[in-house]
C-alpha positions as CSV (number, residue, x, y, z in Angstrom):
1,M,-4.3,-26.9,15.4
2,T,-4.0,-23.6,13.7
3,K,-6.2,-23.1,10.6
4,P,-4.6,-22.8,7.1
5,V,-4.8,-19.0,7.2
6,V,-3.9,-16.7,10.1
7,V,-5.2,-13.2,10.1
8,Y,-2.9,-11.4,12.4
9,G,-4.3,-8.1,13.7
10,A,-7.8,-9.2,13.3
11,S,-9.2,-6.7,15.8
12,G,-8.6,-3.9,13.4
13,Y,-10.8,-2.6,10.6
14,T,-9.0,-4.2,7.7
15,G,-8.3,-7.5,9.6
16,R,-12.1,-7.8,10.2
17,L,-12.8,-7.4,6.5
18,I,-10.2,-10.0,5.6
19,C,-12.0,-12.5,7.9
20,E,-15.3,-11.5,6.3
21,Y,-14.1,-12.3,2.8
22,L,-12.4,-15.5,3.9
23,R,-15.9,-16.5,5.0
24,E,-17.0,-15.8,1.4
25,Y,-14.4,-18.2,0.1
26,N,-15.2,-20.7,2.8
27,V,-11.6,-20.7,4.0
28,P,-11.0,-21.8,7.6
29,F,-8.9,-19.2,9.5
30,T,-7.4,-18.2,12.8
31,A,-8.1,-14.7,13.9
32,A,-5.1,-13.6,16.1
33,G,-4.0,-10.5,18.0
34,R,-2.4,-9.4,21.2
35,D,-5.8,-9.1,22.9
36,K,-8.2,-12.0,22.4
37,A,-11.2,-10.1,23.7
38,R,-10.7,-7.3,21.2
39,V,-10.3,-9.8,18.4
40,Q,-13.5,-11.5,19.4
41,A,-15.4,-8.2,19.7
42,A,-14.4,-7.4,16.1
43,L,-15.5,-10.7,14.8
44,D,-18.8,-10.4,16.5
45,H,-19.7,-7.7,14.0
46,I,-19.3,-10.1,11.0
47,P,-22.7,-11.6,10.0
48,G,-22.8,-15.3,9.3
49,L,-19.3,-16.0,10.6
50,D,-20.6,-19.2,12.2
51,T,-20.8,-20.7,8.6
52,V,-17.0,-20.9,8.4
53,D,-14.6,-22.8,10.6
54,H,-12.5,-20.3,12.6
55,E,-10.9,-19.7,15.9
56,V,-9.7,-16.7,18.0
57,V,-6.3,-16.8,19.7
58,E,-4.1,-14.4,21.6
59,V,-0.4,-14.2,20.9
60,S,2.4,-11.9,22.0
61,H,4.2,-9.9,19.3
62,E,7.5,-11.9,19.4
63,T,9.1,-14.2,16.8
64,G,8.9,-17.3,19.0
65,P,5.2,-17.3,19.8
66,L,4.3,-16.2,16.3
67,T,6.4,-19.0,14.8
68,E,4.5,-21.5,17.0
69,L,1.1,-20.0,15.9
70,F,2.0,-20.1,12.2
71,R,3.6,-23.6,12.2
72,D,0.5,-25.4,11.0
73,A,-0.7,-22.6,8.7
74,S,0.0,-22.0,5.1
75,V,-0.6,-18.2,4.8
76,V,-0.4,-15.2,7.1
77,C,-2.3,-12.0,6.4
78,N,-0.6,-9.4,8.5
79,T,-2.4,-6.1,9.3
80,V,-0.3,-5.0,12.3
81,G,1.4,-1.7,11.4
82,P,3.3,0.5,11.1
83,F,5.1,-2.4,9.4
84,S,8.6,-0.9,9.5
85,E,8.1,-1.0,13.3
86,Y,6.2,-4.3,13.8
87,G,6.7,-6.3,10.5
88,H,10.1,-7.9,11.1
89,E,9.0,-10.4,13.8
90,V,6.1,-11.5,11.6
91,V,8.2,-12.2,8.5
92,Q,10.9,-13.9,10.5
93,A,8.2,-16.2,12.0
94,C,6.9,-16.9,8.5
95,L,10.4,-17.9,7.4
96,E,10.9,-20.2,10.4
97,S,7.5,-21.8,10.1
98,G,7.4,-22.1,6.3
99,T,4.4,-19.8,5.8
100,H,3.5,-17.4,3.0
101,Y,3.4,-13.7,4.0
102,L,0.9,-11.0,2.9
103,D,0.3,-7.6,4.3
104,T,-1.5,-4.4,3.5
105,T,1.2,-1.7,3.7
106,G,2.5,0.8,1.2
107,E,5.4,1.9,3.4
108,Q,8.4,2.2,1.0
109,D,11.0,1.8,3.7
110,W,9.3,-1.5,4.8
111,L,9.1,-2.8,1.3
112,I,12.7,-2.1,0.5
113,S,13.9,-3.5,3.8
114,A,11.7,-6.6,3.5
115,E,13.1,-7.4,0.1
116,E,16.7,-6.9,1.1
117,R,16.5,-8.8,4.4
118,Y,14.0,-11.6,3.6
119,G,13.4,-11.8,-0.2
120,A,16.1,-14.3,-1.1
121,D,15.5,-16.6,1.9
122,M,11.7,-16.7,1.3
123,A,12.3,-17.4,-2.4
124,A,14.7,-20.3,-1.5
125,K,11.9,-21.9,0.4
126,G,9.3,-21.3,-2.3
127,L,7.4,-18.8,-0.1
128,L,5.7,-15.6,-1.1
129,L,6.7,-12.3,0.5
130,S,4.0,-9.9,-0.7
131,P,3.6,-6.7,1.2
132,G,1.2,-4.1,0.0
133,I,-1.9,-6.1,-1.2
134,A,-4.4,-3.3,-0.8
135,Q,-6.6,-1.0,-2.8
136,M,-4.3,2.0,-2.6
137,Y,-1.6,0.0,-4.3
138,T,-2.9,-3.1,-6.0
139,T,-5.8,-1.6,-7.9
140,G,-3.5,1.0,-9.4
141,E,-1.0,-1.7,-10.2
142,I,-3.7,-3.6,-12.0
143,A,-4.4,-0.4,-14.1
144,A,-0.7,0.0,-14.8
145,N,-0.3,-3.5,-16.0
146,L,-3.3,-3.1,-18.3
147,C,-1.6,-0.1,-19.8
148,L,1.7,-2.0,-20.1
149,E,0.0,-4.7,-22.2
150,T,0.8,-2.1,-25.0
151,P,4.5,-2.6,-25.7
152,G,6.9,0.3,-25.8
153,L,5.6,2.3,-22.7
154,D,8.2,2.9,-20.0
155,T,6.8,5.7,-17.8
156,L,4.0,5.4,-15.3
157,D,2.1,8.4,-13.8
158,I,-0.2,7.0,-11.1
159,L,-3.0,8.6,-9.2
160,V,-5.2,7.1,-6.6
161,F,-8.2,8.9,-5.0
162,W,-10.8,7.7,-2.5
163,K,-13.7,9.0,-0.5
164,G,-13.5,8.3,3.2
165,Y,-11.3,8.5,6.2
166,P,-8.1,6.5,7.2
167,T,-8.3,3.9,9.9
168,V,-6.4,4.2,13.2
169,A,-3.6,2.0,11.8
170,S,-3.4,4.0,8.5
171,T,-3.1,7.3,10.5
172,Q,-0.3,5.9,12.5
173,T,1.5,4.7,9.4
174,I,1.2,8.1,7.7
175,L,2.7,9.9,10.6
176,V,5.4,7.4,11.4
177,N,6.4,7.1,7.8
178,A,6.6,10.9,7.3
179,A,8.8,11.3,10.4
180,L,11.2,8.4,9.9
181,S,11.7,7.8,6.2
182,A,12.1,9.5,2.8
183,A,9.6,9.0,0.0
184,Y,11.0,8.0,-3.5
185,Y,9.9,8.0,-7.1
186,L,11.6,6.1,-9.8
187,E,13.6,7.9,-12.5
188,Q,15.6,5.8,-15.0
189,N,15.4,2.8,-12.7
190,E,16.9,4.7,-9.7
191,Y,15.2,6.0,-6.6
192,V,14.9,9.7,-6.4
193,A,13.7,11.4,-3.2
194,W,10.6,13.6,-3.3
195,P,11.1,17.0,-1.8
196,P,11.1,16.7,2.0
197,D,8.2,19.2,2.5
198,G,5.9,16.7,0.7
199,G,3.9,19.6,-0.7
200,L,0.4,19.3,-2.1
201,Q,0.1,19.3,-5.9
202,D,-2.9,19.9,-8.1
203,V,-4.0,16.9,-10.1
204,A,-6.6,16.4,-12.9
205,V,-9.0,13.8,-11.5
206,P,-10.7,11.8,-14.4
207,G,-14.5,12.2,-14.4
208,H,-14.4,15.4,-12.2
209,H,-14.5,19.1,-13.2
210,E,-12.8,20.1,-9.9
211,I,-9.0,19.9,-9.7
212,G,-7.9,17.6,-6.9
213,L,-5.1,17.8,-4.4
214,A,-2.7,14.9,-4.0
215,L,0.5,14.0,-2.0
216,P,3.3,11.5,-2.7
217,W,1.8,9.7,0.3
218,G,5.1,8.1,1.4
219,G,6.0,7.4,-2.3
220,T,3.7,4.3,-2.2
221,S,4.8,0.8,-3.3
222,H,4.7,1.3,-7.0
223,P,8.3,2.5,-7.5
224,V,9.5,-0.5,-5.6
225,W,7.4,-3.1,-7.5
226,F,8.4,-1.7,-10.9
227,K,12.1,-1.0,-10.2
228,N,13.2,-4.3,-11.6
229,D,10.5,-4.6,-14.3
230,P,12.3,-4.4,-17.7
231,R,9.3,-2.6,-19.2
232,V,9.4,0.3,-16.8
233,A,12.0,3.0,-16.1
234,N,10.1,5.8,-14.5
235,V,7.3,5.8,-11.9
236,K,5.6,8.6,-9.9
237,A,2.6,7.9,-7.7
238,V,0.5,10.3,-5.7
239,G,-2.8,10.0,-3.9
240,G,-5.4,11.6,-1.8
241,V,-9.0,11.8,-0.7
242,F,-11.8,13.6,-2.6
243,D,-12.4,15.9,0.5
244,R,-10.4,18.9,-0.6
245,A,-10.5,20.6,2.9
246,L,-9.2,17.4,4.5
247,M,-6.3,17.3,2.0
248,Q,-5.4,20.9,2.6
249,G,-5.0,20.1,6.3
250,V,-2.8,17.1,6.0
251,P,0.5,18.9,5.4
252,Q,-0.1,21.1,8.4
253,I,-0.8,18.2,10.6
254,V,2.3,16.3,9.5
255,A,4.5,19.4,9.7
256,A,3.4,20.1,13.3
257,V,4.1,16.5,14.3
258,L,7.5,16.5,12.7
259,E,8.5,19.7,14.5
260,Q,7.4,18.2,17.8
261,V,9.6,15.0,17.4
262,K,12.6,16.3,15.4
263,D,15.1,16.3,18.2
264,L,13.8,13.3,20.2
265,P,15.5,9.9,20.4
266,L,13.9,7.1,18.3
267,E,12.0,5.4,21.1
268,E,10.6,8.7,22.4
269,K,9.8,9.8,18.9
270,L,7.8,6.7,18.2
271,K,5.9,7.2,21.5
272,V,4.9,10.7,20.5
273,L,4.0,9.8,17.0
274,H,1.6,7.1,18.2
275,E,0.1,9.6,20.6
276,Q,-0.4,12.2,17.9
277,A,-1.9,9.6,15.6
278,A,-4.4,8.6,18.2
279,A,-5.3,12.3,18.7
280,V,-6.1,12.5,14.9
281,R,-8.1,9.3,14.9
282,D,-8.6,7.0,17.8
283,E,-11.6,5.0,16.7
284,M,-12.7,2.7,13.8
285,P,-14.3,4.6,11.0
286,P,-17.9,3.6,10.2
287,R,-18.3,0.6,7.9
288,E,-18.0,1.7,4.3
289,N,-21.2,2.6,2.3
290,Q,-21.0,1.4,-1.3
291,R,-22.9,4.5,-2.5
292,I,-20.6,6.9,-0.7
293,N,-17.1,5.5,-0.3
294,T,-15.9,5.5,-3.9
295,S,-12.4,5.0,-5.2
296,L,-10.6,6.0,-8.4
297,D,-7.3,4.7,-9.8
298,S,-5.8,6.4,-12.9
299,V,-2.6,5.5,-14.7
300,H,-1.1,7.4,-17.6
301,A,1.6,5.2,-19.3
302,S,3.8,6.7,-21.9
303,G,6.8,5.9,-24.1
304,P,8.7,7.6,-26.9
305,L,6.0,6.9,-29.5
306,G,3.0,5.7,-27.6
307,R,0.5,6.4,-24.7
308,A,-2.1,4.6,-22.8
309,H,-4.5,5.7,-20.1
310,C,-6.4,3.4,-17.7
311,V,-9.1,4.5,-15.2
312,I,-10.7,2.1,-12.7
313,H,-13.7,3.4,-10.8
314,G,-14.4,1.5,-7.6
315,T,-16.1,1.6,-4.3
316,C,-15.2,0.8,-0.7
317,N,-11.4,0.8,-0.8
318,Y,-11.0,-1.1,2.5
319,K,-13.4,-3.8,1.2
320,Q,-11.3,-4.1,-1.9
321,T,-8.3,-4.6,0.4
322,G,-10.0,-7.3,2.4
323,L,-11.2,-9.1,-0.7
324,M,-7.8,-9.1,-2.4
325,Q,-6.1,-10.4,0.8
326,A,-8.7,-13.2,1.2
327,Y,-8.4,-14.1,-2.5
328,A,-4.6,-14.2,-2.3
329,A,-4.8,-16.6,0.7
330,Y,-7.4,-18.7,-1.1
331,S,-5.2,-19.0,-4.2
332,L,-2.1,-19.9,-2.2
333,L,-3.9,-22.8,-0.5
334,Q,-4.4,-24.3,-3.9
335,Q,-1.3,-23.6,-6.0
336,P,2.1,-21.9,-5.7
337,P,2.3,-18.2,-6.6
338,R,3.5,-17.2,-10.1
339,R,6.6,-15.8,-8.4
340,A,8.1,-16.8,-5.0
341,G,10.0,-14.5,-2.8
342,F,9.4,-10.8,-2.9
343,A,6.6,-10.1,-5.3
344,S,3.6,-7.8,-5.7
345,A,0.0,-9.0,-5.9
346,C,0.0,-8.7,-9.7
347,Q,3.4,-10.5,-10.0
348,A,2.2,-13.3,-7.7
349,F,-1.4,-13.8,-8.9
350,G,-1.8,-12.0,-12.2
351,H,-3.4,-8.5,-12.8
352,R,-6.3,-9.8,-14.9
353,E,-7.1,-12.5,-12.3
354,L,-7.2,-9.9,-9.6
355,L,-9.3,-7.6,-11.7
356,G,-11.8,-10.4,-12.2
357,V,-12.0,-11.0,-8.5
358,L,-12.8,-7.3,-7.8
359,R,-15.3,-7.3,-10.6
360,S,-17.0,-10.5,-9.5
361,F,-17.8,-8.9,-6.1
362,G,-19.0,-5.7,-7.6
363,L,-16.2,-3.5,-6.2
364,V,-14.8,-2.0,-9.4
365,S,-16.2,-1.0,-12.8
366,N,-14.9,-2.3,-16.1
367,P,-11.7,-0.4,-16.7
368,V,-11.7,2.5,-19.2
369,L,-8.5,1.9,-21.3
370,T,-7.5,4.3,-24.0
371,V,-4.4,3.5,-26.2
372,Q,-2.6,5.8,-28.6
373,S,0.3,4.5,-30.6
């Protein structure tokens, strides 16, 4: 019988971390993927895994087999991306099996499509559909909600920075998303497309004298989550890594790939995009070092007569992601989410609760919140 939580894509870097933190919560889980040997090899790197009930299974990426796998589970943590390409079968299987769905993406086109196609049906069954539970999105969302505890603020200017390198899956997502979909910000509750060149912009990074470089990074999930929030009318989110030279090279890499695939049919385009992503990064990055791999989330919130600024300094962004996924699953095994259907991590579990989880594991500092009114 399948365990109460399924980690689908457990052979990847993030999937392995989710399993590691499920062990911390003593939650039995099934580690699943398309290659059982690869999944087992990934789990073999997790110390103390024998202290939690778990199993490893192989499953094909089709709705039928996934539905059978999920049928006895309560929660699926999906890390198989790009999600716009591979997410539909997993959500459909969750719908048919009556299982909550979580993933780690920030792909705007996937979030918008998931809400439109599956949000109402998941809500009708009391199931949570929560893409984008990850450091690059949720930690900034926590900071935004801390700012929004001050009434009268309707505009969010969001910045996320981290020190490290993207995983294989993240690199694929970046290139596929850049080639196949537009990136949006929110202006007066309507989506507005970022300029298609996705140019770098200078940003002031709190706590640093050096000016940073940031990109819209696919627009991120924040404009989608706040689009129907009555407190918020405008959202812009940008992000980047602290390595300035690496950031300077990103637009050139993306532009070269887009030029290569611009006239290809979709199937061939996806094939080339995956090949190019593998050429950029084809192996797992080294495990994060808490003294080196830092993160920073900064949110300026403003309104006609008030301002707030929240900064959350953290460490190990992928560990933050693994922890929040595991906590979300742990919570769902004990009580319903605060909101069923399509909902963000903060909407489903509470921003202060999630902050407390990150703090309890030593992955973020106490937020620095400044309010002017």
